[in-house]
N, C-alpha and C positions, 0 to 999 in steps of 0.2 A: 540601434537599442535595443537590450535584452530582455528578454521575456524571465521572469521568475515563475517558475509554476511550484504552488502547494499542493500537497497530498490532499486530497477532502477531510481525510480524517484527521485531519491538524487543524483544520479551517473548520469545519464544519460541528465542531464539538459544542461550540454555543447552543444552547436550546432557540435562539432566533435566527440561526443560519437561515435563509429562506427555500424555501424547497423550488426544485427547477418544475418551470412551468414549461419550457418549451426544451421539446429535443435537440440537442444539436450534435457538437463533434465528434465522430465516426459514426453517426449515423443521419450526417447532411444528405450523401447523395440517396436515400430512399425516403426522402420526404418530395411533396410536389409544392413547390411556392404559390401554388395560385390555391392550391388546396387551402393552405395556411391565411394566405392574404386576402382572396377572392369569393367574392358570396354575391348570390342575385337576389338574396331574402328579403336584401331593404339596400336604399340608395346611402350612398356614404353621409353623403350632409341632410338625410334625410331627417335626422333626430337636435341638429341644431335650434329650431325651433322650440323645442322642449327640454333643453336644458335650461337650468337652474341661473338666474342672473349672479354676477359675482355680487356676495356678501359686504357689508361694514361691520366687519369684529367688533365688540364691546371694548369703548376704550380702558376701561381700569382693567378688562384681561391682558389688551395690548403693551400698556406700561407695565403690567407685573411684571410680565413677558422678558419685557426690553430690562427691568429689574434682574429679574434673575440671571439674563443672558449675560450683564456688566459685570456682576460677583466675583467669578475669578480672575477678571484684569487688576481689580484696583483694592488699595488697601480697607480698611473699615473706613476710617476717616471719608476718603472720596468716595465710598460707595453711601457716607451718608450724605454728602454735600451733592450726591447726584441726585439720590431719595428726595431732597427736601426740591431740587431741580422740579424733577414729576411730579411733587407732588402740588407747586404752583404751574406747571403747564394744563396738568389733569384739572384744577378749578378755575381757569384763565383762558387762555389765548388757545389751548390744545382742546378746550370742552366748545367753543365757539369754532373752532376750525372741524372738528367731530360732527357739531350739528349742519354745519353746512354740507359738510361729505354726507352725511344721510340723506339730505336734500337734495344734491347730487346724483346720486346714487338712484334715487326715484325715478328720474328720466333717462336715465342709462342701464343697460343691459350690463356694464362692465365698464365700471367708473375709472376703472386702472389704466384698460386699455393701451388709449392716446396718449396720458403720462408715462407708462412704462416705455413702448417705445421710444419717444422724443427722450427723456430723462435717461433712461439706461444706456443706447442707444447712438439715437443720431444725433443729438447735442454735441455727443465725443468730438473732438477735433484731432485724436490720435492716431495714425491709419490703422485701415480694417486689420490688415495681417500686420503681425503675428496677434495683435494684442483682443481680437473679436472674432475671428475667426476660428472653428475647430475643426478638427478631422483627422484623419491616420489610414493606413492602410487597409488595404481590402483583405480580409480574413481568410479569401482563397490561396493566399500564396502558402499557408499550412500545409495545404493538401493538393488541390490539382494543379495551381497555379504558381509552383515554386519559381524564381530567377532560371531564366534560360533563353539566351540569346536567340536571334532570328523570331518572336513572338509577339513582341509589342503591338504592331497591328493586328493579327488574329486575333489576339486577346482582346483587344481596345474594342473592335466589332462585336464581342462579346458582351464583353462589361454593360455599352453602350447599350446595345439591343436588348439588354436583361433588363438597365435603366428606363428605358422606354416603353417596355412593357410595364413596369412599375406606373409610370407616369399615365401610362392609357388606362391603367386602375380607376387611379383618379380623376383621369378626366370621362372616363365613362361610371362614375361613382360605383362602382364595385368594389374597390378596393371596403375590406369587412371594418366598419367601426371598432375601435377603440375600447376594452371594458378595464376599471379596474378590478381591486381587490375583491370590494364587495358586490361587484356585477354594475355596478353604472357605466352607464353610457361615458363616454366623454366626449371632447368636442374636439372634431376634426379639421378647424380652421387652417392651424399651421401647414396642412399638403395642398390646399390651395395657395398658398405663401411662397410653396419650395420651386417651383420651375414660373421661369420667363418674371423673375423678379431682380430689379437691380438697387442697390442704394444708390441712390445719386448725390453728391455730394453738392452742399450752397456753403454761404458766405460764412453765414454762421450756424445754421445747423441743417442738416439734412433729409431728406423724401425718400421713401419707398415708390417706386414705381413697380405696380402688381398689373400684367398683362394676360395672365395664364385665365381660361376660362373654361370650365365642363362644357359636356355636350348641348346638354341642355341652356346655356347660356348662351351658346356661339361658336365662331369658328377661333382659334386660338392660335397662335406663333407653333409652326411647324420645322422651326432649322436650329440647327446648334453653330457655336462660333468656335472655329478651331485653333490652339495658338501654337506654331513651333518657331522659331528661330527668328522671334520678336518681329513675324508676321502675322497677321490675323485674318482667315478665310471663313469660309460661312457654307453652311451646304443646307438641306434641307434633307433631314433624318427622316420624316414622315412625310409621305406623298398626301396628294390632293384627295384621296380617299379617307384619309386620316390612316392606314394603315402603316406599319414600322418598316424599313427600310429591314434586311435581313444584313445578320453578320458578314456575311461575302459582299451586300452593298457596300455596308458604311466602311469595312477595311477596303476596300477599293478606292472610295472617296477620301478617305487619309492617307492611302499609298499613293495615288497622285498629288497628294500637298506637301506630305513627306520628300518625292521624288522630287518637285519642285522648289523646294525649299535645299535642296543638296545641292542642287545646282545653279543657285544664286546665291549672293552674297546676304548678310545679316540683312534682317528687318528695321525696320524705324523705332520698333520699342515703344512705341505709342500707350501700352499696356503695363509700362514701369510707371505712369502718373499716379496711380493709385494707391503707390506705395508712399505718397507723399501725404502730409499731415491736409486735412481736411478741407480745409479753408485754401489753402494752394491748390489743391487739386480741382477744387470749384473755380477759382481762377484760369485756370490752364485749362478748365473743360469748356467754360466760356471763351475762351481765347482760341479755344480750337473750330467752336461754331461758326463764331463771327469771322474765320480766315477762308473758310469757303463751304457754301449751302449742302456740298458732299457730305462734308466730317458729320454733320447733321445727322442726317439721312446712316452714316456708317453707327455713329455713335447709340442710335435708335436700333440698329439693326443687331448691335451688341445686347443693348438694354434688353431687349425682347425675345432673346434667342431663350430655347429651353433651358440649355446648360452651355457652360462652358468646357471642350476637351483640351487640354494641353499634350501635344507630344514632349519628351522630356528627353534628351541623348545620356542623362544621368543614369548609372550604375548601380542603385543602392544595395550594398553588399549587406546591412543588416539594418534591423530594424529602428533603432538607432537615424540611421539616415534617411530611412524608408519614411520614416514619422515625420522630423523638421525638414524636409521635403515638400511633404504631403499638406503641412500645416502652413508652410510660409515662408519656404525656404528659397535661394538666389535660385536660379534668377525669379525674379519678380514676376515677368511677364506669364505669368500663366491662370491670372486675377480676375480682374476688373469686378469687383466688388458684386458678385455674380450669386444667388442663393446658393448654389451648386457647381460644384467644380470637380470635374474627375480628371485623375493625372495618367498619363500612362509613361512609363519609364521605356528606354532602350532594352533592360535584360528581360522584359514582358512583368513586370513589378506595378502592382497599380494601389493608388491611394485615392481619396476625394475629400474636399472641403470644404467646409459652408461657412456663409457669413449667419453669424448669430444672431444679429438685426433683426429678420423676420421668422425664425423659427427654431426652435430650442434641439437636442442632441435627439430626441427620442424619431424624428423624422429620417435623416441621417441614417440611423440606425437600424426604423423599419425598412429601409431603399435599401440596405447595405446589405441588410441579411436575405433580403430577397433577393440580391445577386449572389450572393454567396450559395443558397440553395437552388438557382439555377445553373449557374456550374458546375456545381457537385453533381446533381441529378443527369446531366448530361456531361460527365467526365469529362468538360471542360472543352466538347465537341459538338459545332454544330449539323445537328441533327437534320436539317429540312435541305429543301432544293438549295441547290448552290449556283442556277442559272440567273446571272447578272442584268436588271435589264440597263438600258440605255437611259443613264441618267443626265442632268443638268450639272457641266461639269463646276468642281467647287469656285469660289469666286472670292478674290482676295479683297481684301479692303485697305486701301492706299489710304494714308488721310493725306492734306494737308497741311504743312506743317513752315515754321519759321527759326528762327534762331534761339527764339527763347523758349518756344517748344523743346527743343531739343536739349538747351543747357538745363531745363529743371528733369528731362528726360535721366540726361547723366547723374543730378543730383538725386531725382529717386532711388535710382539703381544702388547710389552708395551708402546713403540713407539707411535703404532696406536691410542692406548686407551688413552693416553695426549693429541694427535690431537682430535680425534673424543668427547671427553667429552669435548673439548674448544667450540667445533659449536652447537650455541643456534640456536633455532628457531622459528617463529611464523608464522601462515598463514592470511592473511589479503585481492587491486589490483595496450587509449592511447597517446595522447594530453591532455586530462583532465585527468587521474594518472600519469601523469609524471610530469604535474604541482605539481598536490598535493605531490609527494615524495620532490621535491625541495622544498616547501614550508614547509612541517614538516622539510627537513633534517637544514632549514635556522633558522625555532621555535626553532630546539633543540638545534643547536651548533653557532647559531649567524655566521655566516658562510655563503658561495655557498657551493653547494658539488662535486667536479667535479663526472659529470657523463658518465657513459656508458650504451647507450641502442644500441642493435641487430638491426641492416638495414641489410635485406637479400636483397644476390646482384646475386640472383642466376636465374634472366633472362640472364647469361653471363654466360659462357661455363664453368662449375667446379667450379664458384662462390660460395661463403661460406656467409659472412659477412662483413660490413664494420660497423664501430663503428662510431654512432650517436651521440652526443656530447652536451647531451640536458638542460646542465647547460647554460643557455644563458644569457647574461646582460638584457636583457630583461625578462626572467623568472627570476630573482633576482630582479629587480625594481618592479615587480611586489610585487613579495613577501615578501618585505618591505612593499610597500604598505599594503597588507592584515595583517600587526602588528604594523600600524601605525592607532587607533583611530581615528585622524583626518582626516584623507582621506578618501574622498565622496564615496560610493558605488559604483557612474557612473565611477569616477578615477579607481577604482580597474578594474573594467568590463572592460572600456577600455583597460587596460595596460593588463588583462586576454586576451583579444582578440587579444593584440599586440603579448604578448608571445606564443600563438597560433597559430598563423599564424607565426610567425615565425620558431617552431617546427615543423609545418606541411612541412616548404618548405626545411626547410631543412632534413629532413626525407626523403622528394623526392629526393632530391642532394643526400644524403647518397645511396641510392638503386638506382642510376645509380654512383655509386664509385666516386661521387663528394663531399664525406667526406674532410676529412684530414688526418686520420690515416694511411689507406694501402698506400695511394701515399707515405706517408711520410718513412712507414716502409719499401719500397720499395727503396727508394734513401739510407735511413742508411742502408740498408742489401747489396746493391750495391759497396758501399762503405766500407763496410767494407770487405768483399769477394775482395778486390783491394789494402785490408793494408792502407786502407789511415785514416789519424787521423780523429777522430769523430769530425763531425760539429760541432762547440757551438750551433750549435738550440737545438740540444739533452743533451749539457750539462747544459746550461742556467736553473735557478730552474722555470721558468714560464713555462716550457715541463712538467716536474714533478708537480708545481700544479695544472696542469690546466688535470692532467691524464694521459700524455702521458708515456710511460714505462710500461702501465699494473696498473697506481696507482689513478684508481679513486675511490674512497670512494664509489659513488654507481654504483652499476653492477646490471643493470636490464635488463627484457626482457619480452614481449609480448608473452606467448607463443600462444595466438590464443583465436576462440570463440566455444572449444569445452569440454569436462568436464575435460580433463587431465589437472593437474598441478604438478610440482614438484618446483625444488631449487638447488640453488648453492651456492659454499661458498664466502663470500666477497674476494674481489681480494688485500684489503690490511685490516691489523691488525684493523684500527678503521676506518671498513667500513661495509658496507653492502649488501648484498646480495637479490633481489626481481624480482623473476621472477609471472607474474600474469597475470590469465585468465578475459574473462567475458562470463558469461553465462546467457540468458533471463532476468532472474530477482536478479541476482547478480555478483558483480565482488568479486574475490578473490585471494589473492598473498601469496607466500611465501615467508618472510623475515629472513634473518639470520643475525647473529653476532658471532664473536669471544670472546666466554665467557673471555678469558685474558685481554680482552679491556677493561675500569674501563668507557670511556666515548661514548659508544656503549650499546643499550641493545633494544633485540628485542622487548618484549615485549612494552617497552614506542614507540619504533618507530610505532608500528602498529598500538597504539594506538590515536597517533600524525596524522598518516596517516587517520585514522579513523575519530577522528575529524576535519581537516582538508577540506575532500573530504564534511564534512557537511556544513563546513564553506562557500563552494566554491558555492555549490548547492545554500545558501541563498543568496549569491554574484550575483551570475549571475541571480535568479529569479528577483531580486530589479533592478538590472542593466538591462535588457530585460523589467522591465518595466518599468523604469524613459527613458530609449533610448525610448518606444514608443510614448510615451507621446510631446518627443522634436519634 
């Protein structure tokens, strides 16, 4: 994976470029992660009952926003047809469903929550990795922990210890409550879902198993699961007094596992079953439990573990390779549908991935940045006691299997390799970057690309995300002007400001749940529950063309102002995934495409975005100079 570094003077010429809220690279070693993340002034979850309930948007506003998002993707004639369909929906079934949704919201603090988990994730029958999970390399590879032979176990001990310190902040409710840019306290519920959580496969729909508890709630699982050489082990990484094992103690346990596996043949590879589609995996899981009672207990051990730790013999030499393997590359026996998985490679590099079902990326960003600060502050070396207690040996989980299970393990490995090999990645990077993405897509494909951008709604109780549709008519008109040599720089700049203002307004609305996608989803699911025919609004071709139903050509998210970066697979075969972050002197992004599609290419798109940002910097500079003279 290639990191494209953009000079801040180029990218930051936009007046909408956000200021940096957190000191980062270059200063990380001077920062104490506990001063940034820890507090004793208020408990982490003390504000949950004070959060406002998730509001139901005004129906006319939602439909106006929807129509506005459709315009760039249809002809005037098609738009008039869609407009007619929307008017019928507003005065007919949509009006009735909206009335019922308002009634439902009276009895729920978040009318969307259970629907979102189910419809967005748990009903899907495709494998979690790499379709649903997200992840990436640990940023410490760029300073304290570059690739170095012989460091895998030592670094794994340090990083797992640091990850457990963050886990402890959550358990003791000492993690500082997040606030949005307006100072509103945000929902912290997802941090309760980040540990000891597992997605359990079902024949028709999956469910989430939550096992983590805070100190005030009682005892919580204290063990981790380790996967290596297709074998599965477990050991307590937190003692009976809930003190975290030191890095030397953790490393000792991991070394015992590694030494054992080096002198024994490859294991069963049961973890590969998670690469099957969800229904076959559910059937194999049921078969495992029916074969022997011990299998049930082994599965519960895995599903309740704080996290999964994977030791991998690979030596990623590039960020492309490191990202690919972290996101869900082969071998697949490093996953097991857990909410958090830490992967440590033979050459000392490391990565992590999460199941997106229970949590959004901000949880992984926070915990990984904490790790980065911890590693940098300690210069990669453990500063405490090196005394190792006499700990219980790691326990190996050896499942009872039959030929059917074995055959499905082989099939899962083959299927997953085909999918993971199809995922192409490149690195490269909110209003300014989003417009660059729109411009780059238009230049390459000569058409607008329906775009999903994450908008957080965590200021509401158990809120997660709303869709911000950033492919607007204004963005399209500006992109066209940039491609027209006869358009003046002042006109381009004015159109850019118009598109920027539109984007900012839509993002502000989306963060108040005033986009259109979540409201429309609620109306759709309410109708489905009642067995009503699908309203024509959702079968209208314009719905799909504009990205509805998960058909966004660009799946994007701004992951913040930390050193942490990662990625996600494209939503559609001919689409792009793009996660980006901003540091004091650079903007970088992870761009993914499917290799099977000949119309998309990560390298081409990354290079085009780079060129577009350069052009935009020049356009803004000239536009501002001209504007100043007027």
